[in-house]
N, C-alpha and C positions, 0 to 999 in steps of 0.2 A: 504493499499499499504506500510506503514511503516514496517509492519511485514516481508514481503518478501524482502524489501530493506535492512533491518538489516541483513538478511542472506547474501545478495549480498555484503554488506560492510565487513562483516566478512571474506568473500572469498577473497575480494580485498586486505584486510589488510594482509591476509596470503600470498598472491602472492607477495605483497610488501616486506614482511619480507624475502621471499625466493630469490627474484631477486635484492633487494636493490635499490640503486639509479637508476637503469635503468628502474625500473617499475613506472615511473613518472605518467602514465596514471592511474594506480591503486590508487596511493595516491591521485591524483586529483579527482577521482571518490568518494573516501571516504570523502575528503574534501567538495565536492559539496553537498553530501546528509546530512552530519552532520551539516553543516552550515544551510542548509534548515530546518532540524529538529529543530535546535536551534532557528531559526527565528520564526518558526511556533509554538514552544512550543509542538512539537509532543510528544505523549505518557504521557504527564502530567495528573496527577489526579486532579480533582476538589475537593474543600473542602467538597463537599457532597458525594463524593465517599467513602463508608465505607464498612466494612466487613459484608455482609448481609447474614443472615441465615447460617452462618458457612461455607461459601464456596466462593471462589473468582469467579468473573465473568470471562468469557472467555477473556474479554479485559485485565483485570488486569493480568491474567496468561501469556498471550502472551506478554504483556508489560514488565513483569519481564524478559522474555527471550530476548526480543528485546533490552532492556536497557543493559543487560550484553553483548550482542554481539556488540552493538554500542560502548560500553565503551572499551572493548578489542580492537576493531578496532582503536579507537582513541589513545590508549596508544602504539599501534604498529606503527602508522604513524604520530604521532604528531610532529616529528622532520623534516618531509618532508617540502621541500621548497614550496609546493603547499598551506601551511597554512600561512596566515598573522597573525600578532600579534592580530588584531581585530577578526579574525576567532577564534583563540585559546581562546580569552576572552569570546566570545559569547558561544562557546561550553562548556567551564568550567562552566559558569553561568547556562547553560542549564542542565548539569549533577548534578550540586549542587541542583537545584530545583527537579530533579528526585530522588536524594537521600532523601531530605526532604519528598517528597511524600511517599517513602517507610517507613521512620520512623513514620510518622503519621498514615499510614494505618495499620501497623502491631502491633505496641505498645507491643512488646513481653515482656518487662521488667515489665509492670504494669498490663497487662491483663492476664487472664487465657487463655492459648493458645488454648487448645481444638483442633479443627480440623485445626487451623492455622498452626500447626506444621507438615507440609508436604513438599512434594518436591518443591511446588511452593514457600513456604517461603524460602527454600534453595536457589533457584535461585534469589529471590528477595534480599537475604542478600549478595549473591555474587555480584550482581549488585550494592548494596549500598556500599560494600567495594571498588569496583572499582571506584565508584563516589567519595569516600573519597580520594583515590589515586590521581585521576585527579585534584581535587580541593584543595588538601593538607588540607582537613577539618577533624580534628581529631574526631569531634562529629560523623560524618558519619562512619568513619572507626571503631571507638571503639564501636559504637552501633551495627554494623554488626558482628563484631568480637565476641561481647558478645552473640549475638543471635546464632551464629555458635557454639560456645562453649556449649551453653545450649542444642542445638540439639545433639551434640556429646555426652555430658554428659548424655543425656537421652536415648542414644542408648543402645541396649542390646548387649551381646556377640555374637560372631560368625556371624558378618556382618548383625545383625538384627537392625532395627530401629523402634522406636515406632511411629506409625502414627494413628491419630484418636483413640487412646487408643487400638489399635490392633498391635500386634507384627508381622511383615512381613518381608521376606527376603529383604535385602536392594537392591540387584541388581536384584533378581528374580522377585520381585513385579513390579518394574518399572526401567529399566536401567537408565533413566533420573535421578532418586534419587541418584544413586551410582556415576555417571560419574563425577559430580562436586565436590565430596567430597575431593579427593586429591588435587584438585585446590584450594578449599577453605581453606584446611589445610595449603597449601603452602603460601596463602596470609596472614594468621595469624601471620605475623611478625610485628614488630613496624613500624608504618607509617614513622617514620624518616628515616628508611633504604631505603625507596623508594625514598624520597625527596633528599637524599644525593648521589643517584645514586649507592648505594652499591648493590641494587637488581634491576634488569632490566626486 
């Protein structure tokens, strides 16, 4: 259920951004599900969840997208009056845990990436960056930025990217690979610029 709800949350947050303070129901919907996720520890990976046989499980793949959607939604709605201080604290702690899970699972800096370097890793690192922004944790933010730069540095000219040691068109192979790249590049600003309000 969390997978479809994360899509709903993303849509509610977009509506809130478009309608502003009048969209109180949209913000309340986001708050209800995000607090519920936080209380349940939804989408968290257990310590026994590892990268098996060179590919993510369907749960881990969907979890990466879900975490990114939920994080975007929170960043868009976090100033809404629907959230209490306790709500925000619980949600931040949950996203912090989600970011920790991503760092432990991928270990891009110490392992040979191999088939980990794919579109799923890209979404995971987008989620990790957003978790770092939400929690103001430089370890999460810098870890994800380092991984994104590694992916971009290993990309080939003419919008090609290296995946599983095969060069494929970045957008032609899978649109999901290309779509988050401009967003991830935009996020590669210093964390302090988000915390001071310079970047919204």
